[in-house]
C-alpha positions as CSV (number, residue, x, y, z in Angstrom):
1,M,85.1,112.4,62.2
2,T,88.0,110.9,64.1
3,D,87.1,108.2,66.6
4,A,88.0,108.7,70.3
5,A,91.7,108.8,70.8
6,F,94.0,108.2,73.7
7,A,96.3,111.3,73.7
8,F,97.4,114.2,71.7
9,G,100.5,116.4,71.9
10,L,101.9,119.3,69.8
11,G,105.6,119.6,70.6
12,V,108.9,121.3,69.8
13,G,112.2,119.5,70.2
14,T,115.7,118.7,69.1
15,L,117.2,116.8,66.2
16,N,120.7,115.4,65.7
17,A,122.7,116.1,62.6
18,K,121.1,113.0,61.0
19,G,117.6,114.5,61.5
20,E,116.7,112.1,64.3
21,W,114.8,113.1,67.4
22,L,116.7,113.4,70.6
23,E,113.9,114.9,72.8
24,I,110.6,116.8,72.5
25,F,108.7,119.2,74.8
26,Y,104.9,119.2,75.0
27,P,103.6,122.3,76.8
28,Q,100.0,121.1,76.8
29,P,99.5,117.3,76.3
30,V,95.9,116.3,76.1
31,L,94.4,113.0,77.4
32,N,91.4,111.6,75.5
33,P,91.2,114.5,73.2
34,P,87.8,115.4,71.7
35,A,87.2,114.4,68.1
36,E,87.6,117.9,66.7
37,L,91.1,118.2,68.3
38,A,92.2,114.7,67.3
39,A,91.3,115.5,63.7
40,A,93.8,118.3,63.6
41,A,96.7,115.8,63.7
42,D,95.0,112.7,62.2
43,H,96.9,113.0,59.0
44,C,100.4,113.5,60.6
45,D,103.2,111.0,60.9
46,S,104.1,111.0,64.6
47,G,107.8,110.6,64.0
48,A,108.1,113.2,61.2
49,V,109.1,116.8,61.5
50,L,106.3,119.1,60.5
51,T,106.7,121.5,57.6
52,P,105.6,125.1,58.0
53,E,102.6,124.3,55.7
54,Q,101.5,121.4,57.9
55,L,101.9,123.6,61.0
56,R,99.7,126.3,59.4
57,E,97.1,123.6,58.5
58,I,97.1,122.3,62.1
59,E,96.8,125.8,63.4
60,N,93.8,126.5,61.3
61,K,92.1,123.2,62.3
62,L,92.8,123.9,66.0
63,T,91.3,127.4,65.7
64,S,88.2,126.0,64.1
65,A,88.0,123.4,66.9
66,G,88.1,126.2,69.5
67,E,91.5,125.1,70.8
68,T,92.9,128.7,70.9
69,E,95.9,128.0,73.2
70,L,97.1,125.1,71.1
71,A,96.5,127.1,67.9
72,A,98.6,130.0,69.3
73,F,101.4,127.5,70.2
74,A,101.3,126.1,66.6
75,N,101.7,129.6,65.3
76,R,104.7,130.3,67.6
77,M,106.2,127.0,66.5
78,R,105.9,127.8,62.9
79,N,107.5,131.2,63.3
80,S,110.3,129.9,65.5
81,G,111.7,127.5,62.8
82,R,112.4,124.9,65.4
83,P,111.6,121.2,64.8
84,A,108.0,120.4,65.6
85,A,105.9,117.3,65.8
86,A,102.1,116.5,66.2
87,V,101.4,113.1,67.8
88,L,98.0,111.6,68.0
89,L,97.9,108.3,69.9
90,K,94.7,106.6,68.7
91,E,95.1,103.8,71.2
92,D,97.3,103.3,74.3
93,T,99.8,101.1,72.7
94,A,103.6,100.8,73.1
95,P,105.5,103.9,72.0
96,G,107.0,103.5,68.5
97,N,109.3,106.5,68.3
98,V,110.8,109.3,70.4
99,P,107.9,111.8,70.0
100,E,105.4,109.1,71.1
101,G,107.6,108.1,74.1
102,Y,108.1,111.6,75.3
103,L,104.3,112.2,75.0
104,K,103.6,109.4,77.4
105,L,106.3,110.6,79.9
106,H,104.6,114.1,79.7
107,L,101.2,112.5,80.5
108,L,102.7,111.0,83.7
109,S,104.4,114.3,84.9
110,H,101.4,116.4,84.0
111,R,99.3,114.1,86.3
112,L,97.0,113.1,83.4
113,V,97.8,109.4,84.1
114,K,99.2,107.7,87.1
115,P,102.0,105.2,87.2
116,H,101.1,102.1,85.2
117,G,98.4,104.1,83.6
118,T,99.9,104.0,80.1
119,D,101.8,101.4,78.1
120,L,105.5,102.0,78.1
121,T,106.6,98.7,76.8
122,G,109.9,99.0,74.9
123,L,110.4,102.6,75.9
124,F,114.1,102.0,76.7
125,G,114.8,100.8,73.2
126,V,113.0,103.8,71.7
127,L,114.7,106.6,73.6
128,P,118.3,107.6,72.6
129,N,121.0,108.0,75.1
130,V,121.6,111.8,75.2
131,A,124.1,114.3,76.7
132,W,122.1,116.9,78.5
133,T,124.1,120.0,78.4
134,S,123.9,123.8,79.0
135,E,123.0,124.0,75.4
136,G,120.3,121.4,75.6
137,A,120.2,117.8,74.3
138,V,123.3,116.8,72.3
139,D,123.9,113.6,70.4
140,L,126.7,111.7,72.0
141,E,128.5,111.3,68.6
142,E,128.4,115.1,68.2
143,L,129.4,115.9,71.7
144,P,133.2,116.2,71.2
145,E,132.8,118.7,68.4
146,R,130.3,120.7,70.4
147,Q,132.7,120.8,73.3
148,M,135.6,121.9,71.1
149,A,133.5,124.6,69.5
150,A,132.6,125.9,73.0
151,R,136.2,125.9,74.1
152,L,137.2,127.9,71.0
153,R,134.6,130.5,72.0
154,G,136.2,130.7,75.4
155,E,133.3,128.8,76.9
156,V,132.7,125.5,78.7
157,L,129.8,123.2,77.5
158,E,128.4,122.0,80.8
159,V,127.3,118.3,80.6
160,S,125.0,117.7,83.5
161,C,124.2,114.1,82.7
162,V,124.3,111.4,80.1
163,D,121.0,109.5,80.2
164,K,117.9,108.4,78.2
165,F,115.7,110.4,80.5
166,P,116.0,114.1,81.3
167,K,115.0,115.8,84.5
168,M,111.4,116.4,84.9
169,T,111.6,120.1,85.7
170,N,113.0,121.1,82.4
171,Y,109.6,120.0,80.9
172,V,107.0,120.5,83.6
173,V,106.8,121.6,87.3
174,P,103.6,120.3,88.8
175,G,101.8,122.6,91.2
176,G,102.1,122.2,94.9
177,V,105.4,120.3,95.1
178,R,108.9,121.0,96.4
179,I,112.0,119.4,94.8
180,A,115.3,120.2,96.6
181,H,117.5,118.6,93.9
182,T,115.8,118.6,90.5
183,A,118.2,116.2,88.8
184,R,116.9,113.5,91.0
185,V,113.4,113.4,89.5
186,R,113.2,112.1,86.0
187,L,110.6,113.0,83.3
188,G,107.8,110.5,83.6
189,A,107.7,110.8,87.4
190,H,104.2,111.5,88.8
191,L,104.2,113.8,91.8
192,G,101.0,114.5,93.7
193,E,100.2,117.8,95.2
194,G,101.9,118.3,98.5
195,T,104.9,116.1,97.7
196,T,108.3,117.1,99.0
197,I,111.4,115.6,97.4
198,M,114.4,116.2,99.7
199,H,118.0,116.3,98.5
200,E,118.5,112.5,98.9
201,G,115.1,111.6,97.4
202,F,114.9,110.1,93.9
203,V,111.8,109.4,91.7
204,N,112.1,107.3,88.6
205,F,109.8,107.4,85.5
206,N,106.5,105.6,85.7
207,A,106.6,106.0,89.5
208,G,105.6,108.6,92.1
209,T,103.3,109.7,94.8
210,D,99.7,110.5,95.4
211,G,100.8,113.3,97.8
212,P,101.1,114.7,100.3
213,G,104.3,113.1,101.5
214,M,108.0,113.6,102.4
215,I,110.4,111.6,100.2
216,E,114.0,111.3,101.3
217,G,114.6,107.9,99.8
218,R,114.3,106.2,96.4
219,I,111.1,105.5,94.5
220,S,112.1,103.0,91.9
221,A,110.5,102.6,88.5
222,G,106.9,101.4,88.8
223,V,106.5,102.1,92.5
224,K,103.5,104.1,93.8
225,V,103.5,105.9,97.2
226,G,100.2,106.6,98.9
227,A,99.0,109.8,100.5
228,G,100.5,110.8,103.8
229,S,103.4,108.3,103.6
230,D,107.1,109.3,104.3
231,L,110.2,107.7,103.0
232,G,113.2,108.2,105.3
233,G,116.7,109.3,104.3
234,G,118.5,106.7,102.1
235,C,115.7,104.2,102.1
236,S,114.8,102.2,99.0
237,T,111.9,100.6,97.2
238,M,112.7,97.7,94.8
239,G,111.3,98.2,91.4
240,T,111.0,95.8,88.4
241,L,114.3,97.1,87.2
242,S,116.1,96.8,90.6
243,G,115.4,93.3,91.7
244,G,111.7,93.4,92.3
245,G,111.0,91.0,89.5
246,N,107.4,91.1,88.2
247,I,106.0,92.3,91.5
248,V,104.5,95.8,91.3
249,L,105.5,97.5,94.5
250,S,103.4,100.1,96.2
251,V,103.4,101.9,99.5
252,G,99.9,102.4,101.1
253,Q,98.6,105.5,102.9
254,E,100.3,106.9,106.0
255,C,103.3,104.6,106.0
256,L,106.8,105.2,107.2
257,I,109.9,103.6,105.8
258,G,112.8,104.4,108.1
259,A,116.2,105.8,107.1
260,N,118.3,103.3,105.2
261,A,115.5,100.7,105.2
262,G,113.9,99.1,102.2
263,I,111.1,97.0,100.9
264,G,110.7,94.3,98.3
265,I,106.9,93.8,99.0
266,P,103.9,96.0,98.6
267,L,102.8,97.6,101.9
268,G,99.3,98.2,102.9
269,D,98.1,101.3,104.8
270,R,99.7,102.6,108.1
271,C,102.7,100.3,108.0
272,T,106.2,101.0,109.4
273,V,109.6,99.6,108.5
274,E,112.3,100.2,111.1
275,A,115.3,102.2,110.1
276,G,118.0,100.0,108.6
277,L,115.8,97.0,107.9
278,F,115.4,95.7,104.4
279,V,112.4,93.5,103.9
280,T,112.4,91.4,100.8
281,A,109.8,88.9,99.6
282,G,111.7,85.9,101.0
283,T,112.6,87.5,104.3
284,K,111.5,85.2,107.2
285,V,109.2,87.2,109.6
286,A,108.2,86.2,113.1
287,M,104.7,87.2,113.8
288,L,104.3,88.4,117.4
289,D,101.3,88.6,119.6
290,S,100.5,91.5,122.0
291,E,102.8,90.0,124.7
292,G,105.8,89.7,122.3
293,N,105.5,85.8,121.7
294,T,106.1,84.4,118.3
295,V,102.8,82.9,116.9
296,E,104.1,81.9,113.5
297,T,107.0,82.5,111.1
298,V,106.0,83.4,107.6
299,K,107.7,84.9,104.5
300,A,107.3,88.5,104.0
301,R,105.5,88.0,100.7
302,D,102.7,86.4,102.7
303,L,102.1,89.9,104.2
304,T,101.8,91.7,100.9
305,G,99.3,94.5,101.1
306,K,98.4,93.9,104.8
307,N,97.5,97.0,106.8
308,D,98.8,98.2,110.2
309,L,102.1,96.3,110.3
310,L,105.3,97.3,112.1
311,F,108.5,95.5,110.8
312,R,111.5,95.5,113.1
313,R,114.7,93.6,113.8
314,N,115.3,92.0,117.1
315,S,118.5,93.6,118.4
316,A,119.3,90.5,120.5
317,N,119.0,87.7,118.0
318,G,118.7,89.5,114.6
319,A,115.4,88.0,113.8
320,V,112.9,90.1,111.7
321,E,109.7,90.5,113.6
322,C,106.3,91.9,112.8
323,L,103.8,93.5,115.2
324,T,100.3,94.7,114.4
325,N,97.6,96.7,116.2
326,R,95.4,93.7,115.4
327,S,96.0,90.5,117.2
328,A,98.7,88.2,115.5
329,I,96.1,85.4,115.7
330,E,93.5,87.5,113.8
331,L,96.2,88.3,111.1
332,N,97.2,84.7,111.0
333,E,93.7,83.6,110.3
334,E,93.5,86.2,107.5
335,L,96.7,84.9,105.9
336,H,95.4,81.4,105.8
337,A,91.8,82.1,104.9
338,H,92.3,81.2,101.2
339,N,94.7,78.3,101.6
């Protein structure tokens, strides 16, 4: 009997002319599969293309395990003749090949794990850069010939983007979401129910929302946005790939980041950042009391994760100020409680 595993996926995908994986689609990824299900793929090489005989064996094992939907999919894959793979991740370790990397991205977008809920170390080095076209994924070295062949048929091969990550909606559309511009949500994004992504919104992989929420700005890689929070048009959250360093940014519940604003620190619950104001970790912030007097000046990183804050810029002198519905003295005492 196979020990408890981390994840399982049975997928169909695309190879280049060299027989290398470009992408793979898992219609029903499974987190923490039961032992009987895991045993169906225990003998498979995750990076290899399954033979018809292997698919038949997997189909029979899935049927015996009571996994009728997956067994039916294995049957359809075998009859299609398309490249197929079975991936069993016994532990949550860094992805070692394209099928493993895509399975982890599917786990995120299927809401089976949340951002930072699976090891994606080295993913960029594993995934190939691909031309995403009207005929599917195309190897960049093969693209010129495919374009020429299309022209000779009197057609145009539409190239929508060249990237390591495809758009999420070509693989899964989570229930209860709206996405105005699907190209702006990458596979590996986690969108909670009730999330709306407007045209200027963007969600990277290993990032996303708890939902509900209105997203008109950028959710960078690794950033999580809490329930009831809104990101205004053109605003930005700094991820580990966009200047945030090793700080894992998050936005708490019921927050508002105004249009063209941005954050480089994690926000607690019920925080507001004024439109046009970018608060980085080193930004000097004047803490104001209820009468508008400065009590102390701190760096924004000292306010990491604090609740009920309003960040604004003084229009007269340009200083960044912070108000709270608690007294500034109370907040100041909390900041220095562990010095």
